[in-house]
C-alpha positions in Angstrom: 121.0 109.6 104.4 117.4 109.3 105.6 114.6 110.5 103.2 111.9 109.7 105.7 111.6 107.5 108.8 112.5 103.9 107.9 113.4 105.0 104.3 116.9 105.5 103.1 118.3 107.3 100.1 121.3 107.2 97.7 122.4 110.7 96.9 125.0 111.7 94.4 126.1 115.3 93.6 128.2 116.1 90.6 129.3 119.4 89.0 129.3 119.0 85.2 131.0 121.6 82.9 127.9 121.7 80.6 124.8 123.9 80.8 121.6 122.4 82.2 119.9 122.2 78.9 122.6 119.9 77.5 122.5 117.7 80.7 118.7 117.6 80.4 118.9 116.1 76.9 121.0 113.2 78.2 118.5 112.6 81.0 115.4 112.7 78.8 116.2 111.4 75.3 115.7 107.6 75.2 118.6 106.9 72.9 121.0 109.0 75.0 119.7 107.3 78.2 120.6 104.0 76.7 124.2 105.1 76.3 124.7 105.9 79.9 122.1 103.9 81.8 120.2 101.0 80.1 117.9 100.2 77.2 114.6 102.0 77.8 111.4 103.4 76.3 111.5 106.7 78.3 109.4 109.7 77.3 109.6 112.9 79.4 105.8 113.2 80.0 104.2 113.0 83.4 102.3 109.7 83.8 104.3 107.9 81.1 105.1 104.4 82.0 108.5 103.0 80.8 110.9 100.3 81.4 114.7 100.1 81.7 116.3 96.8 80.7 119.6 95.0 81.4 120.9 91.5 81.9 119.1 89.9 84.9 120.9 89.5 88.2 120.1 87.1 91.1 117.0 88.5 92.7 116.3 90.9 89.8 114.5 90.2 86.5 116.6 92.6 84.5 113.5 94.8 83.8 112.5 97.7 86.0 109.0 99.2 85.5 109.0 103.0 86.0 106.6 105.9 85.7 107.3 109.6 85.2 106.1 111.7 88.2 107.4 115.2 87.4 109.0 117.1 84.5 110.2 120.7 84.8 112.6 121.2 82.0 115.5 121.7 82.4 115.7 121.6 86.2 113.7 118.7 87.7 112.9 115.1 86.6 111.2 112.6 89.0 110.2 109.0 88.3 109.1 106.0 90.2 111.7 103.2 89.9 110.2 99.8 90.2 106.6 98.6 90.8 107.6 95.8 93.2 107.2 93.0 90.7 110.7 92.9 89.3 112.8 91.9 92.2 112.7 89.4 95.1 112.7 92.3 97.5 109.6 94.0 96.0 111.6 97.3 95.8 109.8 100.5 94.9 111.8 103.7 95.0 111.8 107.2 93.5 114.6 108.8 91.5 114.8 112.6 91.6 117.1 114.5 89.3 117.8 118.2 90.1 119.8 120.4 87.8 121.0 123.8 89.0 123.0 126.2 86.9 126.4 126.8 88.4 129.0 129.0 86.7 129.0 127.9 83.1 128.0 124.4 84.1 125.4 122.4 86.1 125.2 121.1 89.6 123.5 117.7 89.2 121.9 116.0 92.2 120.4 112.5 91.9 118.5 111.0 94.8 117.0 107.5 94.8 114.8 107.3 97.8 112.7 104.6 99.4 115.2 101.9 100.4 114.3 99.9 103.5 117.9 99.7 104.7 121.4 100.9 103.8 122.5 97.3 104.1 119.9 96.0 101.7 121.3 94.2 98.6 119.5 96.7 96.3 120.9 99.7 98.1 124.4 98.3 97.8 124.1 97.2 94.2 122.4 100.5 93.1 124.9 102.6 95.0 127.7 101.0 93.1 125.8 101.1 89.8 124.8 104.8 90.0 128.4 105.9 90.5 129.3 104.1 87.2 126.1 105.4 85.4 126.9 109.0 86.4 130.5 108.7 85.1 129.0 107.5 81.8 126.4 110.3 81.9 129.2 112.9 82.1 130.9 111.2 79.1 127.7 111.2 77.0 126.9 114.8 77.8 130.5 115.7 76.7 129.8 114.2 73.3 126.4 116.0 72.7 126.8 118.8 70.2 125.6 122.3 71.4 
C-alpha cells in the first residue's frame, strides 16, 4: 500500500475484544511494551526520544532510535522509527497506531510508513515481525487487569 509517492507502508488491522483504554496501556507503558515488542525506554510524551532494543541482525544494530510525534490518549499514537543510523539501509519510518472503539472492543490499526520499496529487506523483515508482535500484543492486553 502506498503512503506517498515512492513510499510504501505496512498496514495491519486487528479487532481486539478489549476497550481502547486497556489496549492503550499496552501501547504506552514501557514494561508492557517490552512484553510484546522489545526492551525500551518509551514515555508517551510528544518529543520524547526513546530506543527499542533486541538482538542485532545482519544489517541492523539491534537498536532503533525513535521519537514520539503525537499522543492523543486513547486513540492515536505516532512515533518516528529509526533515525537512519541503526541500519545499513538508513531506514527512517513512522509508526502510527489508531484505536477506534468497536462494540465492546477496539479496532486497532497500525501503519509503518516510509519504506522505499515493498521488496526491501526491512519491509519484508518488519512485515513478518509486526504480525508476531501484534499477536503478542493481543496476549498481553488479555492479561492486563481492568
